[in-house]
VEXDREN-2710 file (C-alpha; in Angstrom, 1 decimal):
% VEXDREN-2710
k/r/px/py/pz
1/MET/-27.6/1.3/13.4
2/ARG/-25.8/-1.9/12.9
3/ALA/-22.2/-1.1/12.3
4/PRO/-21.2/2.2/10.6
5/THR/-17.6/2.0/9.6
6/THR/-14.8/4.3/9.8
7/PRO/-13.6/5.6/6.5
8/ASP/-13.5/3.0/3.8
9/PRO/-11.1/4.1/0.9
10/ILE/-13.1/4.1/-2.3
11/HIS/-13.0/6.2/-5.4
12/CYS/-16.2/7.6/-6.8
13/LYS/-17.4/6.3/-10.1
14/ARG/-16.8/9.0/-12.7
15/SER/-18.9/9.6/-15.8
16/SER/-17.5/9.0/-19.2
17/SER/-17.2/12.8/-19.8
18/ASP/-14.9/13.3/-16.8
19/SER/-11.2/13.4/-17.2
20/SER/-9.0/10.7/-15.7
21/HIS/-5.4/10.5/-14.7
22/ILE/-3.2/7.5/-15.4
23/ILE/0.1/7.8/-13.5
24/ASN/3.0/5.9/-14.7
25/ARG/5.9/5.6/-12.3
26/ALA/8.6/3.1/-13.2
27/ASP/9.6/2.5/-9.5
28/VAL/6.0/2.0/-8.2
29/SER/4.1/-1.2/-8.8
30/GLY/0.4/-1.1/-9.4
31/LYS/-2.7/-3.1/-8.6
32/PRO/-5.9/-4.0/-10.6
33/LEU/-8.5/-1.2/-10.6
34/LEU/-11.5/-3.4/-9.6
35/SER/-15.0/-2.2/-9.1
36/ASN/-14.7/-2.3/-5.3
37/LEU/-12.2/0.6/-5.6
38/TYR/-14.4/3.0/-7.5
39/ASP/-18.0/1.8/-8.0
40/VAL/-20.5/3.0/-5.4
41/SER/-23.1/0.4/-6.3
42/THR/-20.5/-2.3/-5.4
43/LYS/-19.9/-0.5/-2.1
44/ILE/-23.6/-0.4/-1.3
45/SER/-24.0/-4.1/-2.1
46/PHE/-21.0/-4.8/0.2
47/MET/-22.6/-2.8/3.0
48/ASP/-25.9/-4.7/2.5
49/GLU/-24.3/-8.1/2.6
50/HIS/-22.4/-7.3/5.8
51/ASN/-25.2/-5.5/7.7
52/ILE/-23.5/-2.1/7.5
53/ASP/-25.9/0.8/7.6
54/ILE/-23.5/3.7/7.1
55/SER/-20.1/4.2/5.7
56/VAL/-17.8/7.2/5.4
57/LEU/-16.0/7.2/2.0
58/SER/-12.6/8.7/1.3
59/LEU/-10.0/8.8/-1.4
60/GLY/-7.7/5.9/-1.2
61/ASN/-3.9/6.1/-1.4
62/PRO/-2.0/7.1/-3.5
63/TRP/-2.9/10.6/-2.8
64/LEU/-2.8/13.6/-5.1
65/ASP/0.8/14.8/-4.8
66/PHE/1.2/14.3/-8.6
67/LEU/-1.1/17.1/-9.4
68/PRO/0.4/20.5/-10.5
69/ALA/0.1/23.5/-8.3
70/GLU/-2.8/24.8/-10.4
71/GLY/-4.9/21.6/-9.6
72/ALA/-7.0/23.2/-6.9
73/ALA/-10.0/23.4/-9.3
74/GLU/-9.8/19.7/-9.9
75/ILE/-9.8/18.9/-6.2
76/ALA/-12.8/21.2/-5.7
77/SER/-14.6/19.3/-8.5
78/MET/-13.7/16.0/-6.9
79/ASN/-15.1/17.0/-3.5
80/GLU/-18.3/18.3/-5.1
81/GLU/-18.7/15.0/-6.9
82/MET/-18.3/13.1/-3.6
83/GLN/-21.1/15.2/-2.1
84/ASP/-23.3/14.4/-5.1
85/LEU/-22.4/10.7/-5.0
86/CYS/-23.2/10.4/-1.3
87/SER/-26.5/12.4/-1.7
88/CYS/-27.7/9.7/-4.0
89/HIS/-27.8/7.3/-1.0
90/PRO/-29.5/9.4/1.8
91/GLY/-28.5/8.3/5.3
92/ARG/-26.0/5.7/4.1
93/LEU/-23.0/7.5/2.8
94/PHE/-20.9/10.4/4.1
95/PHE/-17.4/11.4/3.0
96/PHE/-14.0/12.7/4.0
97/ALA/-12.9/15.4/1.5
98/THR/-9.4/16.0/0.2
99/LEU/-7.4/19.2/-0.2
100/PRO/-5.3/20.7/-3.0
101/ILE/-2.0/19.9/-1.2
102/THR/0.2/20.9/-4.1
103/SER/-1.4/24.4/-4.3
104/SER/-0.9/27.6/-2.3
105/ILE/-2.0/27.8/1.3
106/SER/-4.7/30.3/0.2
107/SER/-6.1/27.7/-2.2
108/ILE/-6.1/25.1/0.6
109/LEU/-7.8/27.4/3.0
110/SER/-10.4/28.4/0.4
111/GLU/-11.3/24.8/-0.2
112/ILE/-11.6/24.1/3.5
113/GLN/-14.2/26.9/3.7
114/GLN/-16.0/25.5/0.6
115/LEU/-16.3/22.1/2.3
116/LYS/-18.4/23.7/5.0
117/GLN/-21.1/24.0/2.4
118/TYR/-21.3/20.2/1.8
119/PRO/-23.8/18.7/4.3
120/LEU/-22.4/15.2/3.9
121/CYS/-18.7/16.1/4.5
122/ARG/-17.5/14.8/7.8
123/GLY/-13.8/15.5/7.7
124/ILE/-10.7/15.7/5.6
125/VAL/-8.4/12.8/4.7
126/LEU/-4.6/13.4/4.5
127/GLY/-1.5/11.5/4.1
128/TYR/1.6/12.2/6.1
129/ASN/4.1/13.0/3.4
130/ASP/2.0/15.2/1.2
131/PHE/3.7/18.5/2.3
132/GLY/7.3/18.1/1.5
133/SER/9.1/18.5/4.8
134/GLY/6.2/17.0/6.8
135/LEU/3.1/17.9/8.8
136/ASP/5.2/19.2/11.6
137/ALA/6.7/22.0/9.4
138/PRO/5.7/25.6/10.4
139/GLU/4.3/26.3/7.0
140/VAL/1.7/23.6/7.5
141/LEU/0.3/25.2/10.7
142/PRO/-2.1/27.5/8.9
143/MET/-3.8/24.6/7.1
144/LEU/-4.1/22.6/10.3
145/ARG/-5.5/25.6/12.1
146/GLY/-8.0/26.2/9.3
147/ILE/-9.2/22.6/9.5
148/ALA/-9.7/22.9/13.2
149/ASP/-11.4/26.2/13.0
150/ALA/-13.8/24.7/10.4
151/GLY/-14.7/22.0/12.9
152/PHE/-13.5/19.1/10.7
153/PRO/-11.5/16.1/12.0
154/ILE/-8.5/14.9/10.0
155/PHE/-8.4/11.3/9.1
156/PHE/-4.7/10.4/8.7
157/HIS/-3.8/7.4/6.6
158/PRO/-0.3/6.2/5.6
159/ASN/0.8/5.9/2.0
160/ASN/4.5/5.5/1.5
161/GLY/5.3/3.3/4.4
162/LEU/9.1/2.9/4.9
163/PRO/11.9/2.7/2.4
164/GLY/12.2/-0.7/0.9
165/GLU/15.8/-1.1/2.0
166/VAL/14.7/-1.1/5.6
167/PHE/13.2/-4.5/5.1
168/GLY/16.3/-6.1/3.6
169/PRO/17.0/-7.8/0.3
170/CYS/14.5/-10.6/0.8
171/CYS/11.5/-8.2/1.2
172/ALA/10.1/-9.0/-2.2
173/ASP/9.9/-12.7/-1.3
174/TYR/7.4/-11.8/1.4
175/GLY/5.0/-10.0/-0.8
176/GLN/3.3/-7.0/0.8
177/VAL/3.4/-8.4/4.4
178/LEU/6.2/-6.2/5.7
179/PRO/5.2/-2.9/3.9
180/VAL/1.5/-3.2/4.9
181/SER/1.9/-4.6/8.4
182/LEU/5.0/-2.8/9.6
183/GLY/5.6/0.0/7.0
184/PHE/2.2/1.6/7.3
185/THR/1.9/1.4/11.0
186/THR/5.4/2.7/11.6
187/GLU/4.8/5.6/9.2
188/THR/1.8/6.5/11.3
189/MET/3.8/6.3/14.5
190/ILE/6.6/8.5/13.3
191/ALA/4.3/11.1/11.7
192/ILE/2.0/11.6/14.7
193/THR/5.0/11.7/17.1
194/ARG/6.5/14.4/15.0
195/ILE/3.3/16.4/15.1
196/PHE/3.2/16.0/18.9
197/LEU/6.8/16.9/19.4
198/ALA/6.3/20.1/17.3
199/GLY/3.8/21.3/19.9
200/ILE/1.0/21.4/17.3
201/PHE/-1.6/20.1/19.8
202/ASP/-0.6/22.8/22.2
203/SER/-0.8/25.5/19.5
204/ILE/-4.2/24.2/18.2
205/PRO/-6.0/22.5/21.1
206/GLU/-9.1/22.1/19.0
207/LEU/-7.4/19.9/16.4
208/ARG/-9.0/16.5/16.1
209/VAL/-7.2/13.6/14.5
210/ILE/-8.4/10.1/13.6
211/LEU/-5.6/7.7/13.2
212/SER/-5.9/4.6/11.1
213/HIS/-4.8/1.1/12.3
214/ALA/-5.4/2.1/15.9
215/GLY/-2.5/4.6/15.7
216/GLY/0.1/2.1/14.6
217/THR/2.2/1.3/17.6
218/LEU/1.4/4.5/19.5
219/PRO/-0.6/2.8/22.3
220/PHE/2.4/0.6/23.1
221/ILE/5.2/3.3/22.7
222/ALA/3.5/6.3/24.3
223/GLY/5.2/5.8/27.6
224/ARG/8.6/5.5/26.0
225/ILE/8.0/8.7/24.1
226/GLU/7.3/10.5/27.4
227/ALA/10.3/9.0/29.1
228/CYS/12.6/10.2/26.2
229/ILE/11.2/13.7/26.4
230/GLU/11.9/13.9/30.1
231/ASN/15.4/12.6/29.7
232/PHE/16.3/14.2/26.4
233/PRO/14.5/17.6/26.2
234/THR/13.8/19.1/22.8
235/SER/13.3/22.7/21.8
236/SER/9.6/22.2/21.6
237/ALA/9.1/19.6/24.3
238/GLY/11.3/20.7/27.1
239/GLY/11.1/17.9/29.7
240/SER/9.0/17.3/32.7
241/SER/8.9/20.9/33.8
242/ASP/7.5/22.1/30.5
243/PRO/3.7/23.0/30.7
244/ARG/3.0/21.1/27.5
245/LYS/0.4/18.4/27.0
246/THR/1.8/14.9/27.5
247/ILE/1.2/12.3/24.9
248/TRP/-1.3/10.6/27.1
249/GLN/-3.3/13.9/27.4
250/VAL/-3.2/14.3/23.6
251/LEU/-4.4/10.7/23.2
252/LYS/-7.4/11.4/25.4
253/SER/-8.3/14.9/24.1
254/ASN/-7.2/15.2/20.5
255/ILE/-6.9/11.7/19.0
256/TYR/-9.4/9.1/17.9
257/LEU/-8.5/5.6/16.7
258/ASP/-10.0/3.1/14.3
259/GLY/-10.1/-0.5/15.5
260/VAL/-8.5/-2.1/12.4
261/VAL/-6.0/-4.3/14.3
262/PHE/-7.6/-7.8/13.9
263/ASP/-7.0/-9.0/17.4
264/GLY/-8.3/-8.3/20.9
265/ILE/-4.9/-7.6/22.5
266/PRO/-4.0/-4.5/20.5
267/LEU/-7.7/-3.4/20.5
268/ARG/-7.7/-3.4/24.3
269/ALA/-4.4/-1.4/24.3
270/ALA/-6.0/1.1/21.9
271/ALA/-9.1/1.5/24.1
272/ASP/-6.9/2.0/27.2
273/ALA/-4.8/4.6/25.4
274/VAL/-7.6/6.9/24.2
275/ASP/-10.7/5.6/26.3
276/ILE/-13.4/3.4/24.9
277/ASP/-15.4/6.4/23.7
278/ARG/-12.8/7.4/21.2
279/LEU/-12.4/4.0/19.4
280/MET/-14.3/3.2/16.2
281/PHE/-14.9/0.0/14.3
282/GLY/-13.3/-0.2/10.9
283/THR/-13.5/-2.6/8.0
284/ASP/-10.3/-1.9/6.0
285/HIS/-12.4/-2.5/2.9
286/PRO/-11.3/-2.9/0.1
287/LEU/-7.7/-3.5/1.0
288/PHE/-7.8/-7.2/1.8
289/PRO/-9.6/-9.3/-0.8
290/ARG/-10.0/-12.5/1.2
291/THR/-13.5/-13.8/2.2
292/ARG/-14.3/-16.4/4.8
293/LYS/-16.1/-19.7/4.2
294/ASP/-19.4/-18.0/5.3
295/GLY/-18.9/-15.4/2.5
296/MET/-18.1/-12.6/4.9
297/TYR/-15.3/-10.2/4.0
298/ALA/-12.5/-11.6/6.3
299/THR/-11.4/-8.3/7.9
300/ILE/-14.9/-7.4/9.0
301/GLY/-15.4/-10.8/10.6
302/THR/-12.1/-10.7/12.3
303/ASN/-12.4/-7.1/13.6
304/ARG/-16.0/-7.7/14.7
305/ASP/-15.1/-11.0/16.5
306/ALA/-12.1/-9.2/18.2
307/THR/-14.4/-6.4/19.3
308/GLU/-16.9/-8.8/20.8
309/ALA/-14.2/-10.9/22.4
310/CYS/-12.5/-7.8/23.9
311/PHE/-15.6/-5.9/25.2
312/GLY/-18.4/-8.5/25.3
313/LYS/-21.8/-8.0/23.6
314/GLY/-22.8/-5.0/25.7
315/VAL/-22.6/-1.3/25.9
316/ASP/-18.9/-0.9/25.3
317/CYS/-19.0/-3.2/22.2
318/ASP/-22.0/-1.2/20.9
319/LYS/-20.0/2.0/21.3
320/VAL/-17.1/0.7/19.3
321/MET/-19.2/-1.0/16.6
322/SER/-21.5/2.0/16.0
323/GLY/-22.2/4.5/18.7
324/ASN/-18.8/6.3/18.8
325/ALA/-18.6/6.8/15.1
326/ALA/-22.2/8.1/15.0
327/ARG/-21.4/10.6/17.7
328/ILE/-17.9/11.7/16.7
329/LEU/-18.8/12.0/13.0
330/ASN/-22.4/13.1/13.4
331/LEU/-23.7/10.3/11.2
332/LYS/-27.4/11.1/11.0
END
């Protein structure tokens, strides 16, 4: 196994008989729908060109919060289609399923059970803001418990980032640099901290979470979170005398990180935060379009080089590049 990736966001190619949704939102800009976003043959070619044996596919953002409450059947069809798509490439493609987040909790739990029937499903992809008041809301607990009981990890990926006004009036002059570099990672940091403060990892100790972008800034801020809890107790995290898990314990027991950070310094911090056995190589394909002079997709080259520079070409590097993902996601 050369370098199985953590989930690459890609849409399955749908037949001409399938329905499609075109969402028009005046306040949201779009991007070209190129073949690398939906065509599985393009994905396989990309994998071959970059010596990647296995990829885990998932729905890319935006998520499915535009669907009506009765959209559960459509989500079920999408997951079935992902299973069929991956089965056409035995041993090479697995997938993270999605859930009917706008439907009733009973519909969500029913779909979780159905996913157990798909041999190529390796988890569930969720955004942070898909559930109205957030993933730390009490009404979301049954869904999280259902996912944990089914044995699936959750792959969390940001979507909305931060409000545009946070970046100031000149944000548009900087293109997508601020929203993608800071907005996404800060969204991840806030969301996972809310889940932690709500005591969800204490309530559901079996819950497994994979965080994109190495957890945002979590490896750097975890100590400050603990210090604030001890000095400013909350109703759910009551200071140093509370028998709760610490954020460090959660990092090493419930959380896994991808290594999409493009540099050895944050990669080392991520490994120290969760342990080397919980860190997985990621490509970030197809977000960044740039290729290097050698023809390699730039983010793969950068992340691979950072991994080798950080851990050397040995056992630890092999774990991050392939072994951890194969073990954690049962990629065989």
